C-alpha positions as CSV (number, residue, x, y, z in Angstrom):
1,M,121.8,72.5,107.9
2,S,119.7,71.1,105.0
3,L,117.2,73.6,103.8
4,T,114.2,71.3,103.5
5,A,110.5,72.2,103.3
6,E,110.2,71.4,107.0
7,L,112.7,74.1,107.9
8,Y,110.3,76.8,106.7
9,L,107.6,75.5,109.1
10,Q,109.9,76.0,112.1
11,S,109.5,78.8,114.6
12,I,111.7,81.9,114.9
13,S,112.7,80.6,118.4
14,E,114.0,77.4,116.8
15,L,115.9,79.1,113.9
16,A,117.4,82.1,115.7
17,P,120.1,80.2,117.6
18,S,121.4,78.5,114.5
19,I,121.6,81.9,112.7
20,A,123.3,83.5,115.7
21,R,125.9,80.7,115.8
22,G,126.6,81.1,112.0
23,E,125.2,77.6,111.3
24,L,122.4,78.9,109.1
25,S,122.9,81.7,106.6
26,P,120.2,84.3,106.2
27,V,121.1,84.4,102.5
28,E,120.5,80.7,102.0
29,L,117.4,80.9,104.2
30,T,115.9,83.8,102.3
31,E,116.8,82.3,98.9
32,G,115.1,79.1,99.9
33,L,112.0,80.9,101.2
34,L,111.7,82.9,98.0
35,A,111.8,79.6,96.1
36,R,109.1,78.2,98.3
37,I,106.9,81.3,97.8
38,E,107.3,80.9,94.0
39,A,106.3,77.2,94.3
40,L,103.3,77.6,96.6
41,E,102.0,81.1,96.0
42,P,100.1,80.2,92.8
43,Q,97.9,77.9,95.0
44,L,97.6,80.3,97.9
45,G,97.5,83.9,96.7
46,S,98.8,85.3,100.0
47,Y,101.1,88.0,98.7
48,A,100.3,91.3,97.1
49,L,103.9,91.9,96.4
50,V,107.1,89.8,96.8
51,T,110.1,92.0,97.5
52,A,112.8,89.6,96.4
53,D,115.5,92.3,95.7
54,L,114.9,94.0,99.0
55,A,114.9,90.7,100.8
56,M,118.2,89.5,99.3
57,E,119.9,92.9,100.0
58,Q,118.8,92.7,103.6
59,A,119.8,89.0,103.9
60,R,123.3,89.8,102.6
61,S,123.6,92.7,105.1
62,A,122.4,90.4,107.9
63,S,124.9,87.7,107.0
64,E,127.8,90.1,107.0
65,E,126.8,91.7,110.3
66,I,126.4,88.4,112.0
67,A,129.7,87.1,110.7
68,R,131.4,90.2,112.2
69,G,129.8,89.4,115.6
70,N,127.1,92.1,115.4
71,Y,124.1,89.9,116.1
72,R,121.1,92.1,116.9
73,G,118.7,89.5,118.4
74,P,116.2,86.8,117.5
75,L,114.8,88.6,114.4
76,H,118.2,89.1,112.9
77,G,118.2,87.3,109.5
78,I,114.6,86.1,109.8
79,P,112.3,86.5,106.8
80,I,109.1,88.3,107.7
81,A,106.2,89.8,105.6
82,V,103.9,92.7,106.3
83,K,100.3,93.5,105.5
84,D,100.0,95.6,102.3
85,L,98.7,98.7,104.2
86,I,102.0,99.0,106.1
87,Y,104.1,101.5,104.2
88,I,107.6,100.7,102.9
89,G,108.8,103.9,101.2
90,G,108.9,103.6,97.4
91,L,106.9,100.3,97.3
92,P,103.3,100.0,96.3
93,A,100.6,100.0,99.0
94,A,97.3,99.4,97.2
95,C,95.5,98.2,100.3
96,G,93.5,95.8,98.2
97,S,91.8,98.5,96.3
98,E,91.8,100.1,92.8
99,V,91.8,103.5,94.5
100,L,95.4,103.2,95.5
101,R,96.7,100.8,92.8
102,G,100.1,102.0,91.8
103,W,100.4,104.5,94.6
104,R,103.8,104.4,96.5
105,P,104.2,106.1,99.8
106,D,107.4,108.2,100.2
107,Y,108.1,107.2,103.8
108,D,108.3,104.1,106.0
109,A,105.9,102.9,108.7
110,T,107.3,103.0,112.1
111,V,106.8,99.2,112.5
112,Y,108.7,98.6,109.3
113,K,111.6,100.7,110.6
114,K,111.6,98.8,113.9
115,L,111.7,95.4,112.0
116,E,114.6,96.8,110.0
117,D,116.4,97.9,113.2
118,A,115.9,94.3,114.6
119,G,117.6,92.9,111.5
120,A,114.5,91.2,110.0
121,I,114.3,90.5,106.3
122,I,111.2,91.7,104.5
123,V,110.1,89.2,101.8
124,G,106.9,90.9,100.8
125,K,103.6,92.6,101.4
126,L,100.6,90.5,102.0
127,A,97.1,90.4,100.5
128,M,94.1,91.9,102.3
129,T,90.5,92.8,102.0
130,E,89.8,96.2,100.5
131,F,91.1,98.8,103.0
132,A,90.9,96.2,105.7
133,L,87.1,95.9,105.9
134,S,85.1,92.7,105.2
135,G,85.1,92.2,101.5
136,Y,87.6,91.9,98.6
137,H,87.6,94.3,95.7
138,P,86.2,92.6,92.6
139,S,89.5,93.0,90.8
140,Y,91.5,91.1,93.5
141,Q,91.5,87.4,94.1
142,P,91.2,86.4,97.8
143,P,93.9,84.2,99.4
144,R,93.1,80.5,99.9
145,N,93.1,78.7,103.2
146,P,96.0,76.2,103.3
147,W,94.0,73.7,105.4
148,N,91.3,73.5,102.7
149,P,90.9,76.1,99.9
150,N,87.1,75.7,100.1
151,Y,87.1,77.4,103.5
152,W,87.4,81.0,104.6
153,P,90.9,82.5,104.9
154,G,89.6,85.2,107.3
155,V,89.5,89.0,107.0
156,S,91.2,91.4,106.6
157,S,94.8,90.2,107.3
158,S,94.0,87.1,105.4
159,G,97.3,87.1,103.4
160,S,99.2,87.4,106.7
161,G,97.3,84.3,108.1
162,V,97.7,82.2,105.0
163,A,101.4,83.0,104.5
164,T,102.3,82.4,108.1
165,A,100.4,79.1,108.3
166,A,101.9,77.8,105.0
167,G,105.5,78.6,105.8
168,L,105.8,81.4,103.3
169,C,107.2,83.7,106.0
170,F,108.3,83.1,109.6
171,A,106.0,85.8,111.0
172,A,103.7,88.5,109.6
173,L,102.3,91.8,110.7
174,G,98.6,92.3,110.6
175,T,96.1,94.9,111.7
176,D,93.0,94.5,113.7
177,T,90.0,96.9,113.8
178,G,87.3,94.4,114.7
179,G,89.0,91.0,114.5
180,S,91.3,91.2,111.5
181,I,94.3,89.6,113.3
182,R,92.2,87.1,115.2
183,F,89.9,85.8,112.4
184,P,92.7,84.8,110.0
185,S,94.8,83.5,112.9
186,A,91.9,81.3,114.0
187,V,90.9,79.8,110.7
188,N,94.5,79.3,109.5
189,G,95.6,77.7,112.8
190,I,98.2,80.2,114.0
191,V,98.9,82.6,116.8
192,G,97.6,86.2,116.6
193,L,98.4,88.9,119.1
194,K,96.4,92.1,119.2
195,P,98.3,94.3,121.6
196,S,96.9,97.0,123.9
197,Y,95.7,100.0,122.0
198,G,98.7,102.2,121.4
199,R,101.3,99.6,122.3
200,V,102.4,99.5,118.6
201,S,102.6,102.7,116.5
202,R,100.1,103.0,113.7
203,Y,102.2,105.7,111.9
204,G,102.5,104.7,108.3
205,A,99.7,102.1,108.4
206,F,96.7,103.1,106.3
207,P,93.8,103.4,108.8
208,L,90.4,101.8,108.8
209,A,89.1,103.3,112.0
210,Q,91.8,105.1,114.0
211,S,90.2,104.7,117.4
212,L,89.9,100.9,116.9
213,D,93.0,100.0,114.8
214,H,95.7,97.8,116.3
215,V,98.9,96.5,114.7
216,G,100.3,93.2,115.8
217,P,102.2,90.0,115.1
218,M,100.9,86.8,113.5
219,T,103.2,83.8,114.1
220,R,103.4,80.0,114.5
221,S,104.1,80.0,118.2
222,V,103.3,82.1,121.3
223,A,107.0,82.7,121.9
224,D,107.4,84.1,118.4
225,A,104.6,86.5,118.9
226,G,106.4,87.8,122.0
227,I,109.6,88.2,120.0
228,V,108.0,90.2,117.3
229,L,105.9,92.3,119.7
230,N,109.1,93.2,121.7
231,A,110.7,94.4,118.4
232,I,107.8,96.6,117.2
233,A,106.4,98.0,120.4
234,G,107.3,101.4,121.9
235,Y,106.4,105.0,122.0
236,D,106.4,106.9,118.8
237,V,106.3,110.7,118.6
238,N,104.5,110.4,115.2
239,D,101.6,108.5,116.8
240,P,99.8,110.6,119.4
241,T,98.0,107.5,120.7
242,S,101.1,105.5,121.3
243,L,101.8,104.3,124.9
244,V,104.7,105.8,126.8
245,S,105.0,102.8,129.2
246,P,107.6,100.3,128.1
247,L,106.9,96.7,127.3
248,P,108.8,94.2,129.4
249,D,111.0,91.5,127.8
250,L,108.2,88.9,127.0
251,S,110.7,86.0,126.8
252,T,111.1,86.2,130.6
253,F,107.5,85.1,131.0
254,L,107.8,81.8,129.1
255,N,107.8,78.5,131.0
256,R,106.2,79.9,134.1
257,D,103.9,77.9,136.4
258,L,100.2,78.7,136.2
259,K,99.5,77.5,139.7
260,G,97.0,79.9,141.3
261,L,96.5,81.9,138.1
262,R,92.9,83.2,137.9
263,I,91.1,82.7,134.5
264,G,87.8,84.6,134.2
265,F,85.0,82.8,132.4
266,D,81.5,83.9,131.5
267,R,79.6,80.9,130.1
268,R,76.7,83.0,128.8
269,Y,79.2,85.0,126.7
270,A,81.8,82.3,125.8
271,I,79.5,79.3,125.3
272,D,75.9,80.4,124.7
273,L,76.9,82.8,121.9
274,A,79.1,80.3,120.1
275,D,78.6,77.3,117.8
276,P,78.6,74.0,119.8
277,Q,81.9,72.8,118.2
278,V,83.5,76.0,119.3
279,G,82.0,75.9,122.8
280,N,83.1,72.3,123.3
281,S,86.7,73.2,122.4
282,I,86.6,76.1,124.9
283,L,85.3,73.9,127.7
284,A,88.0,71.3,126.9
285,S,90.6,74.1,127.0
286,L,89.4,75.1,130.4
287,E,90.1,71.6,131.6
288,V,93.7,71.9,130.3
289,F,94.2,75.1,132.3
290,I,92.8,73.5,135.4
291,E,95.2,70.6,135.0
292,L,98.0,73.2,134.7
293,G,97.0,74.6,138.1
294,A,94.9,77.6,137.1
295,Q,91.7,78.6,138.9
296,V,88.5,79.3,136.9
297,V,86.5,82.2,138.2
298,D,83.0,83.0,137.1
299,I,82.6,86.5,135.9
300,D,79.8,88.5,134.2
301,I,80.9,90.3,131.0
302,V,78.1,89.3,128.6
303,G,77.1,93.0,128.3
304,I,80.2,93.8,126.3
305,A,78.6,92.2,123.3
306,D,76.4,95.3,123.0
307,T,79.3,97.2,121.5
308,T,79.1,95.0,118.3
309,N,75.9,96.8,117.4
310,F,77.9,100.0,117.0
311,W,81.0,98.7,115.3
312,F,79.9,99.3,111.8
313,A,78.8,102.9,112.5
314,Q,82.0,103.8,114.4
315,T,84.2,102.3,111.7
316,A,82.1,104.0,108.9
317,V,82.4,107.5,110.2
318,E,86.1,107.2,110.9
319,A,86.8,105.6,107.5
320,A,84.8,108.4,105.8
321,W,87.1,110.9,107.4
322,D,90.3,109.2,106.4
323,H,89.0,108.6,102.8
324,R,87.9,112.2,102.3
325,E,90.6,112.7,99.7
326,Y,89.3,109.9,97.5
327,F,85.6,109.7,98.3
328,P,83.3,110.6,96.7
329,A,85.7,111.8,94.0
330,C,86.8,108.2,93.2
331,E,83.6,106.5,94.3
332,Q,83.3,104.1,91.4
333,S,86.9,102.8,91.9
334,Y,85.8,101.3,95.3
335,G,84.4,97.9,95.6
336,P,80.8,97.6,96.7
337,V,81.4,96.7,100.3
338,F,83.8,99.5,101.1
339,R,81.7,102.0,99.1
340,E,78.7,101.1,101.2
341,L,80.7,101.7,104.4
342,L,81.7,105.1,103.2
343,N,78.2,106.1,102.1
344,Y,76.9,105.0,105.5
345,G,79.7,107.0,107.2
346,H,78.6,110.2,105.4
347,Q,75.0,109.6,106.4
348,C,75.4,108.4,110.0
349,K,73.6,110.4,112.7
350,A,75.6,111.9,115.5
351,T,73.3,110.2,118.0
352,V,74.5,106.8,116.9
353,L,78.1,107.9,117.6
354,V,77.1,109.1,121.0
355,E,75.5,105.7,121.7
356,S,78.7,104.0,120.4
357,Q,80.9,106.0,122.8
358,L,78.7,105.2,125.7
359,A,78.8,101.5,124.8
360,K,82.6,101.7,124.6
361,K,82.9,103.2,128.1
362,K,80.5,100.6,129.5
363,A,82.5,97.8,127.9
364,R,85.8,99.1,129.2
365,H,84.4,99.6,132.7
366,T,82.9,96.0,132.7
367,L,86.3,94.6,131.8
368,Q,88.2,96.7,134.2
369,C,85.9,95.5,137.0
370,A,86.4,91.9,135.9
371,F,90.1,92.3,136.0
372,Q,89.9,93.1,139.7
373,Q,89.1,89.4,140.2
374,V,91.1,87.7,137.4
375,D,94.4,87.7,135.6
376,V,93.1,86.8,132.1
377,I,89.7,86.2,130.5
378,L,89.0,83.2,128.2
379,C,86.5,83.1,125.3
380,P,86.5,82.0,121.6
381,S,88.4,83.9,118.9
382,A,85.4,83.4,116.6
383,P,81.8,82.3,117.1
384,T,81.8,79.5,114.5
385,P,84.2,77.1,112.9
386,P,85.8,78.2,109.6
387,P,82.9,78.8,107.2
388,L,82.9,77.7,103.6
389,V,83.9,80.2,100.9
390,T,80.5,79.6,99.3
391,D,78.8,81.1,102.3
392,F,80.2,84.5,101.2
393,G,80.3,84.4,97.4
394,P,83.3,84.7,95.1
395,Q,84.6,87.8,96.7
396,M,83.9,86.6,100.3
397,V,81.8,89.6,101.0
398,L,80.4,90.1,104.5
399,P,77.4,92.5,104.3
400,P,76.9,95.0,107.2
401,E,73.9,93.2,108.6
402,A,76.0,90.1,109.1
403,L,78.9,91.7,110.9
404,A,77.5,92.2,114.5
405,P,77.2,88.5,115.4
406,I,80.6,87.6,113.7
407,V,82.5,90.2,115.7
408,T,80.9,89.2,119.0
409,F,84.2,88.0,120.5
410,T,86.5,90.4,118.8
411,A,85.1,94.0,118.4
412,P,84.5,94.5,122.2
413,F,88.2,94.4,122.7
414,N,88.9,96.9,120.0
415,F,86.5,99.3,121.7
416,S,88.1,98.7,125.1
417,G,91.7,98.5,123.8
418,H,92.6,95.4,125.9
419,P,95.3,93.1,124.6
420,T,94.2,89.7,123.3
421,L,95.9,86.5,122.1
422,S,94.4,83.9,119.8
423,I,95.9,80.4,119.8
424,P,94.8,77.0,118.3
425,C,92.7,74.9,120.7
426,G,91.4,72.0,118.7
427,F,89.9,70.9,115.4
428,T,86.5,70.6,113.9
429,E,84.9,67.4,112.7
430,D,86.3,68.3,109.2
431,K,89.9,68.6,110.7
432,L,89.9,72.4,110.5
433,P,91.5,74.5,113.3
434,L,89.6,76.1,116.2
435,S,90.9,78.9,118.3
436,L,90.6,80.3,121.8
437,Q,91.2,83.9,122.8
438,L,92.8,85.2,126.0
439,I,92.2,88.8,127.1
440,A,94.5,90.5,129.6
441,P,94.3,93.8,131.6
442,L,95.5,96.9,129.7
443,E,99.2,96.9,129.1
444,Q,99.7,93.4,130.5
445,E,100.7,91.5,127.4
446,Q,103.0,89.4,129.5
447,N,100.0,87.7,131.0
448,L,99.0,86.5,127.5
449,I,102.4,85.2,126.7
450,M,102.7,83.4,130.0
451,V,99.3,81.7,129.8
452,G,99.3,81.1,126.1
453,H,102.7,79.5,126.1
454,A,101.8,77.2,128.9
455,F,98.7,76.0,127.0
456,E,100.7,75.6,123.8
457,R,103.2,73.4,125.6
458,A,100.5,71.2,127.1
459,T,98.6,70.6,123.8
460,D,99.3,69.4,120.3
461,Y,97.2,71.8,118.2
462,Q,100.1,73.6,116.4
463,Q,99.8,71.4,113.3
464,T,100.7,71.9,109.7
465,P,98.0,72.6,107.1
466,R,98.0,70.2,104.2
467,M,98.9,72.7,101.5
468,A,102.0,73.8,103.4
469,V,103.8,70.6,102.6
470,S,102.8,70.1,99.0
471,N,104.7,71.0,95.9
472,A,107.3,72.9,97.8
473,D,110.5,70.9,97.4
């Protein structure tokens, strides 16, 4: 097999059989990918650290195991990258901040160990906003959107979105506290899966807000998202919030008929609160689902948007607790956005947190009631098309007062803990990607894979960004 640039834009599902049969060497694949990263990374800035030595060591081990007939599964020999806040013992985990620059954890995150167990090859750690909030530290350069570098790459798993879209890894792990898997997936034209809260262990992932944080895959296909989630999911004694119930084999839910499937839709929520370009793409997507045999059911969930008014306060208080070792002792080492969050967290009134918890319970109840009528819910992943970088300034800072409307379609599902899937669903007038979001009942990620894969097969929105095919050969 010729290792062309196009190879690095293939899916895990496409590559894995060739690796299993011994037709494609993990060593050659990893060497080629590292060369591609070297060629394209100066344009994209998606990596915080490229772990070439580790990757080649893992690639040689994978090649030897597969040659001996010890094939572990579809991630064996596949190069993957992880968000910088996911610990790999002995490697830096700066989390996009000066506060932790040079710090090296002495243990591995559970998700990293699970990827290792699956035989994946880790090619690096990916760039992110400071401590996974909404702005980059002044000493860090933000990644650049491979569709057009003048547009937003998303927050906070922006490096994960850029690298996956541009073929600088075959999948990435991101984290999501209020939209940080879904935003970069949406604006970079890839698939992002935020699992049920607790489905994936958070042990060894530096927290932003522990009650809202989710770890999940970012991939170039729905099937690949299922492959990665199956590898990283599972109960972890080190994470008291991890789910005990097992995740089914998601590959068995591919290629299923959607006839009779019930899709919940609230026009006041999904259309009236979104930009017209986004709304039109959502309505067009509904037509695709109807053609596939699904039934659209009117529901009322617009009230869940109220939780967005409490997202900043809830995040601030929890972040202040987790940063107590560094703040206020290292206050001046923080960037302005995260410093503001921590100051607010220390000053926040208890009554605001009570209101936040009540809003969370209301949102969860509203969704649970809706899921008595439907199998999935459909809405946008983001309220607007990808915005220009100039809308945010050089460090792409989102101030607190701007956050509530932006997280309208994301934060409610962090509060409720429901699993969501973001997938491409069209393009803007400027040929930038748009994204829809599917929400499933708690612990029913298989619904997302089934529905998302059917939509993916019926459409042609999984396209390659311009910068992914330039200067790479």
